[in-house]
C-alpha positions as CSV (number, residue, x, y, z in Angstrom):
1,M,193.0,171.5,158.9
2,Q,196.1,172.3,156.1
3,L,198.5,174.2,156.5
4,F,200.7,176.0,153.3
5,W,203.4,177.9,153.2
6,Y,205.1,180.2,150.2
7,G,208.2,181.7,151.8
8,L,209.4,184.4,155.0
9,S,206.6,183.6,157.3
10,C,204.4,183.5,155.1
11,F,202.0,181.1,155.5
12,K,197.2,179.9,154.5
13,F,196.3,178.0,157.3
14,L,193.0,176.6,156.1
15,S,190.0,174.9,157.7
16,K,186.5,173.7,156.8
17,D,185.1,177.4,157.9
18,I,188.2,180.1,157.1
19,T,190.8,181.1,155.4
20,V,194.5,182.8,157.7
21,I,197.2,184.2,155.9
22,T,199.8,185.3,158.3
23,D,202.7,187.8,157.2
24,P,201.6,188.4,152.9
25,Y,205.0,189.2,151.3
26,G,205.1,192.2,148.2
27,K,207.4,192.4,145.5
28,S,209.9,193.8,146.6
29,S,210.8,190.5,148.5
30,G,211.7,189.1,145.0
31,L,208.8,186.9,145.8
32,A,205.6,187.7,143.6
33,P,202.9,188.8,145.2
34,L,199.7,186.8,146.5
35,K,196.8,186.9,145.2
36,T,194.3,185.2,147.6
37,K,191.2,185.5,149.7
38,A,191.2,185.1,153.4
39,N,188.8,185.8,156.4
40,I,191.6,186.6,158.9
41,V,195.4,187.9,158.3
42,T,198.1,189.0,161.1
43,I,201.4,190.9,160.8
44,S,204.2,190.2,162.3
45,H,205.5,193.8,162.2
46,N,205.3,196.4,159.6
47,H,207.7,195.6,156.8
48,E,207.3,196.1,153.4
49,N,207.7,191.9,153.7
50,H,205.1,191.1,156.2
51,N,202.4,193.8,155.4
52,N,201.6,193.4,151.9
53,L,197.4,193.8,152.9
54,I,196.8,194.4,148.7
55,S,197.2,190.9,148.0
56,I,194.5,189.7,149.8
57,K,191.3,190.0,148.9
58,D,187.8,189.7,150.1
59,D,187.8,192.7,152.8
60,P,189.8,190.5,155.9
61,F,189.9,190.9,158.9
62,I,192.9,192.9,159.8
63,I,195.1,191.6,163.1
64,D,198.1,193.9,164.2
65,G,199.0,193.5,166.8
66,P,198.9,192.3,170.2
67,G,195.8,191.5,172.3
68,E,192.9,189.0,172.0
69,Y,191.0,188.1,169.2
70,E,187.6,185.7,167.7
71,R,186.4,184.6,164.1
72,K,184.0,182.6,162.6
73,G,185.7,180.2,165.6
74,V,189.3,180.7,164.9
75,F,190.9,182.3,168.5
76,V,193.9,184.3,167.9
77,K,196.4,185.9,170.9
78,G,199.0,188.5,170.2
79,I,201.8,188.5,172.5
80,S,204.4,191.5,172.3
81,S,208.2,190.5,171.3
82,F,211.1,192.6,169.6
83,H,212.3,192.1,166.6
84,D,216.2,192.5,167.9
85,N,218.0,191.8,171.1
86,K,218.0,195.3,172.2
87,E,214.8,196.3,172.9
88,G,213.5,197.3,169.4
89,E,215.8,199.6,169.0
90,E,217.4,198.8,165.8
91,L,214.4,197.4,164.2
92,G,211.2,198.0,166.1
93,I,208.4,195.1,167.7
94,N,207.3,192.2,166.7
95,T,204.0,190.1,167.3
96,I,203.6,186.9,168.3
97,Y,200.8,185.3,167.6
98,I,199.1,182.4,168.9
99,F,195.6,180.6,166.7
100,E,193.2,178.1,168.0
101,I,192.2,176.3,165.3
102,E,190.0,173.3,165.4
103,K,191.2,172.8,168.8
104,I,194.7,172.6,167.1
105,K,197.0,175.3,168.8
106,I,199.7,177.1,166.5
107,C,202.2,179.7,167.2
108,H,204.0,181.7,164.4
109,L,207.1,183.9,166.0
110,G,207.2,185.8,163.4
111,D,210.6,188.0,162.8
112,L,211.3,187.3,166.6
113,G,215.0,188.8,167.6
114,H,215.5,187.8,170.7
115,E,215.6,184.8,173.7
116,L,211.6,185.1,175.8
117,S,211.2,185.6,178.5
118,A,209.9,182.9,181.1
119,K,206.5,185.0,181.5
120,Q,206.6,185.5,177.5
121,I,206.6,181.7,177.8
122,E,204.0,181.1,180.3
123,R,202.2,183.0,178.2
124,I,202.3,181.4,174.5
125,G,201.2,178.7,177.2
126,A,201.2,175.1,174.8
127,V,201.4,174.9,171.4
128,D,200.5,172.2,169.0
129,I,202.8,173.8,166.0
130,L,205.7,176.2,166.3
131,L,206.1,178.2,163.1
132,A,209.9,179.5,164.2
133,P,212.0,181.7,161.8
134,V,216.1,180.2,160.7
135,G,217.4,182.2,159.1
136,E,219.4,183.6,161.4
137,V,219.7,187.7,159.3
138,N,217.6,189.9,161.7
139,T,216.0,187.2,163.7
140,L,217.5,184.9,166.4
141,K,220.2,182.7,166.8
142,I,219.8,178.3,166.6
143,E,221.2,178.1,170.3
144,H,218.5,180.6,171.3
145,L,215.3,179.0,169.0
146,M,216.5,175.3,170.0
147,D,215.8,177.1,173.9
148,I,212.8,178.2,173.1
149,I,211.3,174.8,171.5
150,S,212.5,173.3,174.5
151,A,210.9,175.3,176.9
152,I,207.4,175.5,174.7
153,G,207.8,172.0,173.9
154,P,205.6,171.7,170.8
155,R,204.3,168.6,169.0
156,I,205.5,169.8,165.5
157,V,207.7,172.7,164.4
158,I,208.2,174.0,161.1
159,P,210.5,176.2,159.8
160,M,210.6,179.6,158.0
161,H,211.7,182.4,157.4
162,F,215.5,180.9,155.4
163,Y,217.3,180.9,152.2
164,D,215.0,181.3,149.0
165,K,217.4,181.8,145.4
166,R,214.4,184.1,144.7
167,L,215.0,186.3,148.1
168,K,216.2,189.6,147.9
169,A,216.9,189.3,151.6
170,K,220.6,187.1,152.1
171,L,219.4,184.4,154.4
172,N,220.9,181.2,156.6
173,N,219.9,177.9,155.1
174,V,217.1,175.7,156.2
175,N,220.0,172.7,156.8
176,D,221.7,174.7,159.7
177,F,218.7,174.9,162.2
178,L,217.5,170.7,160.6
179,S,221.2,169.5,161.4
180,E,220.3,171.3,165.3
181,M,217.3,168.9,165.0
182,G,219.1,165.3,163.7
183,Q,217.1,165.8,161.0
184,E,219.4,166.1,157.8
185,N,217.4,164.0,155.7
186,I,214.3,165.6,155.8
187,K,212.5,165.7,152.6
188,P,209.9,168.9,151.9
189,E,206.4,168.3,152.0
190,P,203.7,170.5,149.6
191,K,200.8,170.7,152.9
192,L,200.6,169.8,156.1
193,A,197.3,168.4,156.4
194,I,196.4,167.2,160.8
195,K,193.9,166.5,162.8
196,H,194.1,167.2,166.1
197,K,194.2,163.3,167.2
198,D,196.6,163.0,164.7
199,L,198.6,165.0,166.4
200,P,202.2,163.0,167.6
201,S,202.2,162.5,171.6
202,E,206.0,162.0,172.3
203,D,208.7,163.6,170.6
204,T,208.9,167.2,168.5
205,K,208.1,166.0,164.7
206,I,210.3,168.9,162.5
207,V,208.3,168.8,159.2
208,L,209.7,171.0,156.0
209,L,207.2,172.4,153.8
210,E,207.6,173.1,150.1
211,N,206.9,177.6,148.9
212,I,204.4,176.6,147.0
213,R,204.6,180.0,145.0
C-alpha cells in the first residue's frame, strides 16, 4: 500500500485494488482542488476544505459519518467526536475513521478538537498508522495529541493539517510536534510505501510526508 499527502487532512491510500481519498479540499483553502479518481471518499466534517466531492471522479462511495462500511475488501469504521472541546457547540461534529487496507489499520483523526474518552480509545483499538492534526488552530493542542498517541500506541504517526504558505488558514508549523516527538531533523518523504510485515515493531516512528500538490 502507498500513502500520499495532498495537504490539510487530505490523503490518498493506494492499493492494488482500490483508491481511497480523505477530506478533499476546495479552492478556498488556497490549494488547487484535486482532480483525481477514487473508489472511496471519507469526509470528517462538513466544511469546504474537507468535503469538496466535485473534485473526485468515478462516482466514489461516500462515507460522511459514524458507522461501519465495506467496499472492495476495504473496511472503514467511523467514530463520532467533536471539532472543538465544547462538545461541538462552536465548530460542530467530527468523525474519526479507522481503515483496514491490506491488513494495515490506519486511523484518521480528522479535525479532532478534544481529548478522547476511554470509550473512544477502546473503539479505535490497535492502530498501525495514525494520521494526526498538529496545526493546533481549530484542532486539539499538541499536549493532548501526545496523550492520544501514548494511549493508542501506533507504530507510525504521520502529521497533517499544519502550516503551508499557500493555505489561507494560519495553522501552526509542524516543528512543534516534531520537537515534542524528538524528531526535529526528520526529512520529508514524497510517499509512504509499506506492507504489513514491514511495520516497525518497537518504538513509534514519525513519517513526515511532502505535500505533493
